[in-house]
Z-matrix of the N, CA and C atoms (Angstrom, degrees):
N
C 1 1.551
C 2 1.490 1 110.50
N 3 1.315 2 118.09 1 132.25
C 4 1.474 3 123.08 2 -178.70
C 5 1.636 4 104.26 3 -58.31
N 6 1.324 5 112.12 4 154.49
C 7 1.373 6 120.23 5 -179.38
C 8 1.511 7 114.23 6 -58.27
N 9 1.309 8 119.08 7 -47.44
C 10 1.356 9 130.99 8 -173.13
C 11 1.634 10 106.35 9 -65.10
N 12 1.275 11 114.90 10 -41.68
C 13 1.507 12 119.39 11 175.63
C 14 1.473 13 109.83 12 -67.00
N 15 1.305 14 120.12 13 -44.79
C 16 1.451 15 122.61 14 176.64
C 17 1.503 16 113.08 15 -57.97
N 18 1.218 17 121.62 16 -44.05
C 19 1.481 18 125.24 17 177.22
C 20 1.421 19 105.88 18 -63.13
N 21 1.320 20 121.64 19 -52.89
C 22 1.492 21 121.45 20 -179.13
C 23 1.580 22 111.01 21 -56.96
N 24 1.271 23 120.92 22 -40.15
C 25 1.469 24 122.13 23 -177.45
C 26 1.668 25 107.14 24 -67.26
N 27 1.247 26 116.04 25 -43.92
C 28 1.486 27 119.95 26 -179.59
C 29 1.586 28 107.85 27 -62.41
N 30 1.324 29 114.18 28 -46.36
C 31 1.462 30 118.24 29 -178.24
C 32 1.561 31 110.37 30 -63.12
N 33 1.233 32 116.20 31 -38.95
C 34 1.538 33 119.12 32 177.09
C 35 1.509 34 112.26 33 -68.39
N 36 1.422 35 115.88 34 -34.53
C 37 1.391 36 115.51 35 177.59
C 38 1.538 37 112.03 36 -67.23
N 39 1.353 38 113.37 37 -38.69
C 40 1.453 39 121.88 38 179.85
C 41 1.566 40 108.89 39 -62.49
N 42 1.215 41 117.48 40 -50.50
C 43 1.476 42 123.77 41 -179.04
C 44 1.695 43 106.89 42 -58.21
N 45 1.330 44 113.66 43 -49.43
C 46 1.467 45 119.56 44 -177.27
C 47 1.597 46 107.84 45 -56.37
N 48 1.354 47 114.19 46 -45.17
C 49 1.393 48 122.53 47 -173.37
C 50 1.518 49 110.81 48 -60.08
N 51 1.402 50 115.58 49 -49.61
C 52 1.419 51 120.99 50 -179.69
C 53 1.501 52 109.43 51 -65.78
N 54 1.351 53 121.20 52 -42.60
C 55 1.468 54 120.88 53 -178.59
C 56 1.564 55 111.86 54 -63.76
N 57 1.391 56 113.52 55 -41.03
C 58 1.414 57 120.66 56 178.33
C 59 1.475 58 112.86 57 -60.13
N 60 1.389 59 119.77 58 -44.62
C 61 1.446 60 121.56 59 177.98
C 62 1.466 61 115.59 60 -63.67
N 63 1.338 62 110.41 61 -40.58
C 64 1.440 63 122.58 62 -177.28
C 65 1.588 64 109.98 63 -66.58
N 66 1.268 65 111.62 64 -35.00
C 67 1.555 66 112.55 65 -178.66
C 68 1.452 67 105.60 66 -82.89
N 69 1.171 68 122.83 67 -24.20
C 70 1.467 69 123.88 68 174.67
C 71 1.553 70 117.63 69 -70.79
N 72 1.436 71 107.09 70 -39.32
C 73 1.427 72 118.53 71 175.76
C 74 1.557 73 109.45 72 -127.47
N 75 1.320 74 114.50 73 87.95
C 76 1.512 75 119.62 74 -174.56
C 77 1.551 76 117.58 75 -56.44
N 78 1.407 77 114.22 76 -20.41
C 79 1.453 78 114.43 77 177.79
C 80 1.463 79 112.33 78 -92.53
N 81 1.360 80 121.55 79 4.71
C 82 1.411 81 125.48 80 174.18
C 83 1.579 82 107.48 81 -79.69
N 84 1.345 83 113.78 82 132.48
C 85 1.466 84 117.25 83 177.93
C 86 1.563 85 111.21 84 -116.67
N 87 1.280 86 115.49 85 156.38
C 88 1.491 87 122.73 86 175.19
C 89 1.498 88 114.00 87 -59.00
N 90 1.224 89 114.81 88 -33.99
C 91 1.457 90 122.28 89 -177.95
C 92 1.593 91 106.13 90 -64.55
N 93 1.325 92 114.01 91 -48.59
C 94 1.417 93 121.73 92 -179.21
C 95 1.543 94 112.57 93 -65.05
N 96 1.312 95 116.23 94 -40.87
C 97 1.474 96 118.29 95 174.17
C 98 1.505 97 114.04 96 -59.06
N 99 1.364 98 112.90 97 -45.58
C 100 1.445 99 117.48 98 -172.26
C 101 1.632 100 108.33 99 -78.50
N 102 1.250 101 115.75 100 -28.71
C 103 1.516 102 115.04 101 171.48
C 104 1.512 103 113.76 102 -66.51
N 105 1.345 104 116.51 103 -37.70
C 106 1.430 105 117.66 104 169.87
C 107 1.552 106 117.14 105 -68.45
N 108 1.337 107 111.71 106 -31.64
C 109 1.462 108 116.75 107 178.23
C 110 1.547 109 108.36 108 -64.03
N 111 1.345 110 117.59 109 -42.37
C 112 1.397 111 124.61 110 -177.76
C 113 1.578 112 108.98 111 -63.27
N 114 1.274 113 117.69 112 -44.39
C 115 1.419 114 125.81 113 172.36
C 116 1.535 115 111.93 114 -56.94
N 117 1.361 116 117.23 115 -41.95
C 118 1.390 117 122.60 116 179.00
C 119 1.576 118 109.90 117 -67.49
N 120 1.226 119 119.55 118 -39.37
C 121 1.417 120 122.49 119 175.40
C 122 1.576 121 111.95 120 -66.59
N 123 1.249 122 110.85 121 -40.45
C 124 1.462 123 113.46 122 -179.15
C 125 1.499 124 112.07 123 -67.43
N 126 1.401 125 119.32 124 -35.26
C 127 1.335 126 123.74 125 177.09
C 128 1.545 127 112.72 126 -68.66
N 129 1.346 128 119.32 127 -39.07
C 130 1.355 129 124.37 128 173.05
C 131 1.551 130 114.02 129 -60.08
N 132 1.338 131 113.05 130 -32.67
C 133 1.479 132 121.92 131 178.45
C 134 1.441 133 114.89 132 -78.27
N 135 1.440 134 113.29 133 -6.15
C 136 1.426 135 117.25 134 -172.65
C 137 1.525 136 120.60 135 78.69
N 138 1.324 137 108.86 136 13.35
C 139 1.623 138 114.50 137 -172.65
C 140 1.572 139 101.02 138 -98.28
N 141 1.240 140 123.12 139 -11.11
C 142 1.484 141 123.30 140 -176.63
C 143 1.552 142 106.91 141 -143.68
N 144 1.323 143 112.21 142 141.95
C 145 1.509 144 113.43 143 177.99
C 146 1.419 145 110.88 144 -96.34
N 147 1.275 146 123.59 145 152.78
C 148 1.522 147 132.03 146 179.66
C 149 1.554 148 105.77 147 -53.37
N 150 1.306 149 115.47 148 -34.35
C 151 1.485 150 117.26 149 -177.03
C 152 1.570 151 112.39 150 -65.31
N 153 1.301 152 112.70 151 -25.90
C 154 1.453 153 116.41 152 178.89
C 155 1.590 154 121.65 153 -74.67
N 156 1.414 155 113.94 154 1.51
C 157 1.346 156 123.02 155 177.46
C 158 1.517 157 102.31 156 -81.64
N 159 1.215 158 118.63 157 130.29
C 160 1.520 159 126.77 158 177.13
C 161 1.589 160 107.24 159 -81.27
N 162 1.307 161 117.33 160 159.96
C 163 1.396 162 120.99 161 176.38
C 164 1.532 163 109.20 162 -55.58
N 165 1.414 164 121.48 163 -36.76
C 166 1.338 165 121.77 164 -178.94
C 167 1.626 166 110.73 165 -66.46
N 168 1.357 167 109.99 166 -38.58
C 169 1.512 168 115.51 167 179.53
C 170 1.602 169 106.75 168 -62.42
N 171 1.248 170 118.43 169 -38.28
C 172 1.472 171 121.76 170 -176.42
C 173 1.518 172 109.84 171 -69.45
N 174 1.332 173 114.86 172 -39.41
C 175 1.485 174 119.76 173 175.82
C 176 1.534 175 105.68 174 -60.00
N 177 1.405 176 118.42 175 -57.14
C 178 1.393 177 120.51 176 -175.50
C 179 1.592 178 111.27 177 -55.86
N 180 1.281 179 117.16 178 -37.59
C 181 1.403 180 123.35 179 178.66
C 182 1.539 181 110.12 180 -60.10
N 183 1.329 182 117.77 181 -45.16
C 184 1.423 183 126.33 182 -176.37
C 185 1.535 184 106.82 183 -71.70
N 186 1.233 185 114.51 184 -53.37
C 187 1.497 186 114.57 185 -175.63
C 188 1.607 187 114.85 186 -71.44
N 189 1.359 188 114.28 187 -24.46
C 190 1.573 189 116.06 188 178.34
C 191 1.501 190 109.51 189 -92.89
N 192 1.363 191 116.20 190 -8.58
C 193 1.489 192 116.40 191 -167.88
C 194 1.438 193 113.70 192 48.81
N 195 1.325 194 111.89 193 55.37
C 196 1.421 195 119.17 194 -166.10
C 197 1.681 196 107.12 195 -68.00
N 198 1.164 197 123.23 196 -33.97
C 199 1.423 198 126.27 197 175.40
C 200 1.556 199 110.27 198 -55.81
N 201 1.380 200 117.71 199 -34.88
C 202 1.452 201 118.49 200 176.52
C 203 1.481 202 110.55 201 -77.47
N 204 1.291 203 115.90 202 -35.97
C 205 1.502 204 123.33 203 174.83
C 206 1.529 205 105.94 204 -55.09
N 207 1.272 206 120.73 205 -49.43
C 208 1.448 207 127.56 206 -176.99
C 209 1.526 208 109.47 207 -60.36
N 210 1.350 209 115.44 208 -44.30
C 211 1.438 210 118.75 209 -178.14
C 212 1.547 211 112.09 210 -65.63
N 213 1.310 212 113.49 211 -37.86
C 214 1.486 213 121.61 212 -177.18
C 215 1.532 214 102.65 213 -68.48
N 216 1.215 215 124.45 214 -40.95
C 217 1.466 216 123.76 215 -177.20
C 218 1.468 217 111.36 216 -70.68
N 219 1.417 218 113.43 217 -38.84
C 220 1.432 219 119.05 218 177.90
C 221 1.624 220 110.85 219 -63.24
N 222 1.334 221 115.31 220 -40.48
C 223 1.456 222 122.81 221 176.26
C 224 1.544 223 110.19 222 -62.52
N 225 1.344 224 115.38 223 -42.48
C 226 1.461 225 118.56 224 -174.36
C 227 1.562 226 106.55 225 -73.11
N 228 1.255 227 120.01 226 -34.71
C 229 1.539 228 124.31 227 176.29
C 230 1.489 229 109.01 228 -61.19
N 231 1.236 230 112.17 229 -47.44
C 232 1.592 231 122.60 230 -175.24
C 233 1.669 232 106.08 231 -61.78
N 234 1.348 233 113.16 232 -47.96
C 235 1.455 234 118.00 233 178.48
C 236 1.443 235 111.65 234 -62.71
N 237 1.304 236 122.39 235 -45.15
C 238 1.444 237 123.28 236 179.26
C 239 1.552 238 109.92 237 -63.93
N 240 1.348 239 114.87 238 -47.78
C 241 1.407 240 114.68 239 175.88
C 242 1.511 241 117.54 240 -53.89
N 243 1.317 242 114.41 241 -42.93
C 244 1.560 243 120.75 242 174.23
C 245 1.424 244 108.85 243 -60.78
N 246 1.394 245 125.57 244 -43.26
C 247 1.296 246 124.39 245 -175.37
C 248 1.550 247 114.13 246 -65.90
N 249 1.336 248 115.69 247 -27.46
C 250 1.556 249 122.96 248 178.27
C 251 1.556 250 107.13 249 -90.68
N 252 1.304 251 120.06 250 -6.11
C 253 1.359 252 118.76 251 -177.67
C 254 1.603 253 116.93 252 74.31
N 255 1.329 254 110.44 253 24.95
C 256 1.514 255 118.21 254 -175.92
C 257 1.558 256 106.38 255 -98.37
N 258 1.300 257 116.75 256 151.94
C 259 1.420 258 120.34 257 175.80
C 260 1.581 259 108.65 258 -72.88
N 261 1.370 260 110.94 259 143.17
C 262 1.537 261 111.59 260 -174.32
C 263 1.518 262 114.96 261 -70.21
N 264 1.273 263 121.59 262 -10.15
C 265 1.424 264 123.04 263 -174.21
C 266 1.569 265 114.30 264 -107.71
N 267 1.253 266 116.63 265 35.05
C 268 1.530 267 122.38 266 -179.85
C 269 1.545 268 107.35 267 -69.19
N 270 1.335 269 111.69 268 136.86
C 271 1.375 270 117.17 269 169.31
C 272 1.429 271 115.13 270 -67.89
N 273 1.294 272 124.09 271 162.19
C 274 1.451 273 123.78 272 178.00
C 275 1.619 274 115.38 273 -51.91
N 276 1.425 275 109.57 274 -44.57
C 277 1.457 276 116.56 275 -179.30
C 278 1.467 277 111.51 276 -64.30
N 279 1.312 278 119.12 277 -41.41
C 280 1.454 279 123.22 278 175.77
C 281 1.538 280 113.60 279 -60.55
N 282 1.346 281 111.70 280 -48.73
C 283 1.382 282 115.25 281 176.36
C 284 1.535 283 117.58 282 -58.08
N 285 1.278 284 111.62 283 -41.24
C 286 1.473 285 117.95 284 173.56
C 287 1.582 286 114.32 285 -59.00
N 288 1.297 287 115.23 286 -43.93
C 289 1.374 288 120.92 287 177.53
C 290 1.541 289 109.69 288 -61.17
N 291 1.381 290 120.73 289 -47.02
C 292 1.402 291 118.90 290 179.37
C 293 1.469 292 110.81 291 -68.72
N 294 1.273 293 121.30 292 -30.61
C 295 1.561 294 116.96 293 175.06
C 296 1.465 295 114.94 294 -73.01
N 297 1.348 296 120.89 295 -29.40
C 298 1.458 297 123.74 296 176.90
C 299 1.537 298 105.52 297 -70.29
N 300 1.343 299 115.06 298 -42.42
C 301 1.587 300 116.89 299 -179.86
C 302 1.476 301 107.37 300 -60.51
N 303 1.238 302 118.40 301 -48.89
C 304 1.543 303 126.15 302 -175.82
C 305 1.568 304 105.67 303 -60.42
N 306 1.294 305 120.34 304 -46.34
C 307 1.396 306 120.98 305 177.83
C 308 1.544 307 111.86 306 -61.65
N 309 1.289 308 124.26 307 -37.92
C 310 1.442 309 128.39 308 176.07
C 311 1.459 310 106.12 309 -64.10
N 312 1.289 311 118.36 310 -46.68
C 313 1.582 312 120.15 311 -178.10
C 314 1.538 313 107.31 312 -65.88
N 315 1.320 314 120.97 313 -39.46
C 316 1.524 315 112.45 314 179.43
C 317 1.422 316 111.98 315 -72.90
N 318 1.347 317 120.75 316 -33.89
C 319 1.444 318 125.31 317 176.55
C 320 1.565 319 109.82 318 -56.18
N 321 1.380 320 118.86 319 -46.15
C 322 1.333 321 126.81 320 -175.09
C 323 1.635 322 106.06 321 -67.12
N 324 1.338 323 117.42 322 -39.12
C 325 1.495 324 120.03 323 176.84
C 326 1.556 325 111.16 324 -64.88
N 327 1.362 326 117.30 325 -45.22
C 328 1.302 327 122.63 326 -179.57
C 329 1.595 328 110.54 327 -63.68
N 330 1.329 329 114.06 328 -32.72
C 331 1.515 330 116.01 329 175.94
C 332 1.508 331 114.97 330 -65.99
N 333 1.387 332 109.45 331 -25.79
C 334 1.476 333 116.87 332 176.83
C 335 1.541 334 111.81 333 -90.39
N 336 1.308 335 115.68 334 2.56
C 337 1.518 336 119.46 335 175.75
C 338 1.554 337 110.87 336 94.95
N 339 1.313 338 121.79 337 -0.24
C 340 1.397 339 121.43 338 -178.74
C 341 1.597 340 108.95 339 -96.26
N 342 1.408 341 109.27 340 109.99
C 343 1.514 342 114.63 341 -178.48
C 344 1.476 343 108.37 342 -111.13
N 345 1.313 344 120.55 343 126.58
C 346 1.429 345 126.20 344 -179.80
C 347 1.443 346 110.03 345 -101.63
N 348 1.340 347 123.09 346 93.68
C 349 1.360 348 131.45 347 -179.64
C 350 1.532 349 114.49 348 -73.52
N 351 1.294 350 125.64 349 128.89
C 352 1.438 351 125.08 350 174.72
C 353 1.493 352 105.43 351 -69.92
N 354 1.250 353 121.80 352 -51.96
C 355 1.494 354 124.30 353 176.43
C 356 1.506 355 113.61 354 -123.11
N 357 1.375 356 110.17 355 80.63
C 358 1.617 357 112.20 356 -177.36
C 359 1.400 358 119.12 357 -53.26
N 360 1.291 359 122.02 358 -30.54
C 361 1.456 360 121.80 359 179.94
C 362 1.564 361 112.73 360 -64.65
N 363 1.347 362 114.92 361 -35.01
C 364 1.374 363 123.15 362 -177.85
C 365 1.584 364 112.52 363 -90.92
N 366 1.300 365 115.74 364 -40.45
C 367 1.440 366 121.00 365 178.36
C 368 1.477 367 119.03 366 -74.43
N 369 1.358 368 114.75 367 -31.91
C 370 1.472 369 121.37 368 -169.11
C 371 1.579 370 105.27 369 -147.94
N 372 1.347 371 113.72 370 62.90
C 373 1.515 372 117.07 371 -178.29
C 374 1.570 373 107.95 372 -62.69
N 375 1.244 374 117.98 373 140.54
C 376 1.402 375 123.26 374 172.12
C 377 1.498 376 112.76 375 -112.64
N 378 1.380 377 114.95 376 130.28
C 379 1.423 378 118.32 377 177.81
C 380 1.504 379 118.36 378 -52.96
């Protein structure tokens, strides 16, 4: 599967997952899901113990299927890294350096009149 199609597929799965869980549990918010996701990541990194998850966090985790949300984000990150030819284990600082360099590269291209639209029909519709 081409890289762009793989990224699109995972992003659509991610969006569908969030919408499905929120439809099933109308009081569930994205903020709550992502706050629990951050706690889940901190726990996996040894920065937070499982005991520090409150009963509310556990409920949000269960209702939002936050472990699945985490896996979808991990899959999306890996697919994007692969598309850019970046190693999958970049530290945050390395990732930021690459993103800043990419931003400078795109800004220079746009300064020369070259604009790479992700969705040209939407972003730059022509009459």
